[in-house]
C-alpha positions in Angstrom: 0.0 0.0 0.0 1.4 3.4 -1.0 1.7 6.3 1.4 -1.2 8.8 0.9 1.1 11.8 1.6 3.6 10.7 -1.0 0.8 10.1 -3.5 -0.6 13.6 -2.9 2.9 15.2 -3.2 3.5 13.4 -6.5 0.1 14.5 -7.9 0.8 18.1 -6.9 4.5 18.4 -7.9 4.8 15.5 -10.4 7.6 14.2 -8.3 8.5 14.1 -4.5 10.2 17.4 -3.5 13.7 17.3 -1.9 12.4 18.6 1.4 9.9 15.7 1.6 12.8 13.2 1.3 14.9 15.0 3.9 12.0 15.6 6.3 9.7 12.7 6.1 6.1 13.3 7.4 5.3 9.7 8.3 6.4 8.2 11.6 8.1 5.0 10.4 10.8 7.1 8.6 11.4 9.3 11.6 14.2 8.4 14.0 12.8 7.0 17.2 14.5 7.4 20.5 14.2 4.5 22.8 13.3 4.9 26.5 16.8 3.8 27.4 18.4 6.6 25.3 15.9 9.1 26.6 16.8 8.2 30.2 20.5 8.4 29.3 20.1 11.9 27.8 18.0 13.0 30.8 20.7 11.7 33.2 23.5 13.5 31.3 21.5 16.8 31.3 20.8 16.4 35.0 24.5 15.7 35.7 25.4 18.8 33.7 23.0 21.0 35.8 24.4 19.5 39.0 28.0 20.1 37.9 27.2 23.7 37.0 25.5 24.4 40.3 28.4 22.8 42.2 30.9 24.9 40.2 29.0 28.1 41.1 28.8 27.1 44.8 32.6 26.4 44.9 33.4 29.7 43.1 31.2 31.6 45.7 33.1 29.9 48.5 36.5 31.1 47.2 35.2 34.5 46.3 33.9 35.1 49.9 37.3 34.3 51.2 39.0 36.9 49.2 39.9 40.0 51.2 40.5 43.3 49.5 43.1 45.5 50.9 42.3 49.1 50.1 44.9 51.8 50.3 44.0 55.1 52.0 43.5 57.9 49.5 42.4 61.5 49.6 39.0 62.1 48.0 38.5 65.9 48.2 39.4 68.9 50.4 36.8 69.6 53.1 36.1 73.1 51.8 35.6 71.9 48.2 32.4 70.2 49.1 29.5 72.4 50.4 26.9 71.2 52.8 24.2 69.2 51.0 26.3 68.5 47.9 27.8 65.2 46.6 31.0 64.2 44.9 31.5 61.1 42.7 35.0 59.7 42.8 37.0 56.6 41.7 39.0 54.3 44.0 42.3 53.0 42.7 42.0 49.3 41.6 38.2 49.4 41.8 35.9 49.5 38.8 32.8 50.7 40.6 32.5 54.5 41.3 31.7 55.9 44.8 29.7 58.9 46.0 30.6 61.2 48.9 27.9 63.3 50.5 28.3 66.1 52.9 25.3 66.0 55.2 26.2 68.9 57.6 29.2 70.8 58.8 31.1 67.8 60.2 29.2 64.8 58.8 30.3 63.1 55.6 29.1 59.7 54.3 30.3 57.7 51.3 28.7 54.8 49.4 29.2 52.7 46.3 27.4 54.6 43.5 25.8 51.5 41.8 22.3 50.6 42.7 22.1 47.1 44.2 19.2 46.2 42.0 20.5 46.5 38.4 23.7 48.5 38.8 22.4 51.9 37.7 24.2 54.9 39.1 22.4 56.5 42.1 22.2 60.3 42.3 22.0 62.5 45.4 18.8 64.4 46.0 19.7 67.2 48.3 16.1 68.2 49.2 14.9 64.7 50.1 18.3 63.6 51.5 18.2 60.3 49.6 20.3 58.5 47.0 17.9 57.9 44.1 18.1 55.3 41.3 16.4 56.8 38.3 16.3 53.5 36.4 13.6 51.8 38.5 12.7 54.5 41.0 14.5 53.0 43.9 15.8 55.1 46.8 18.3 54.7 49.6 18.7 56.5 52.9 21.2 59.3 52.5 22.7 58.7 55.9 22.8 54.9 56.2 22.5 53.6 52.6 19.6 51.4 53.6 16.7 50.8 51.1 13.8 53.1 51.5 11.6 52.0 48.6 11.7 50.5 45.1 13.1 47.3 43.7 16.5 47.2 45.5 16.5 44.6 48.3 20.1 45.3 49.7 21.6 48.5 51.0 24.4 50.3 49.2 28.0 49.3 50.1 29.2 51.8 52.7 32.7 53.2 52.7 34.8 54.1 55.7 36.0 57.6 55.5 38.3 59.6 57.6 37.6 63.3 58.0 40.9 65.2 58.6 41.8 68.9 58.6 43.4 68.7 55.2 40.5 66.7 53.5 38.3 63.6 53.4 40.1 60.3 53.0 38.8 56.9 51.9 40.3 54.2 54.3 38.3 51.0 53.6 34.9 49.4 53.5 32.4 49.5 56.4 29.7 47.3 54.8 29.5 45.4 51.6 32.2 45.3 48.9 33.1 47.3 45.8 34.0 45.4 42.7 
C-alpha cells in the first residue's frame, strides 16, 4: 500500500520534493528514541546541571574568602564640598565608582554609587536627603544607605572615610564590597 502523503505530493508536484525526502512526514521514517536513550540523555543533562550548580557554589566559597586591601586615598578637600552636595569619585583598583555626600558641617558619608538592583548609578537628591536610582525609581537613605523603597533589596555598600583637617580620605569598607 502506498503512502497517501507521497501520492498527494506526486500529484501536486509531479515528483516528490527534496524537502519531503529530507524531512519525512510519516512516523516510520522518523528516527525514534528508545526509553533507554531518553533516560541516558536525561541523566546527562541532570548531571550537567548539577556540575554547573556545584561549580557556582565552589566559586562563591572562594570569592567570599578573598579580602580586598584598600589603600588610603584623599577624596577631596573639606572646603571643596559644600553642605548638602555630593561628589562622585574613583578608587584605585576598583571599577565601581563611589559617591561622597556632605550631610552637615562635620558629617560626611560615602557609598558605592551603583544601585544594588541592576547596577544603575544612584544620584544624590539634596532636598529629600536620599540617594535615588532613576532606572527603576528606587531610593536609599542618604545617611545609612539602607533601602527606602523600590526594587532594591540590599543596602548600598558603605565606605569608611576619615575626616581630617586637610581633607576627606577613603580608608576602607564599612559594609559590603566594591568590585
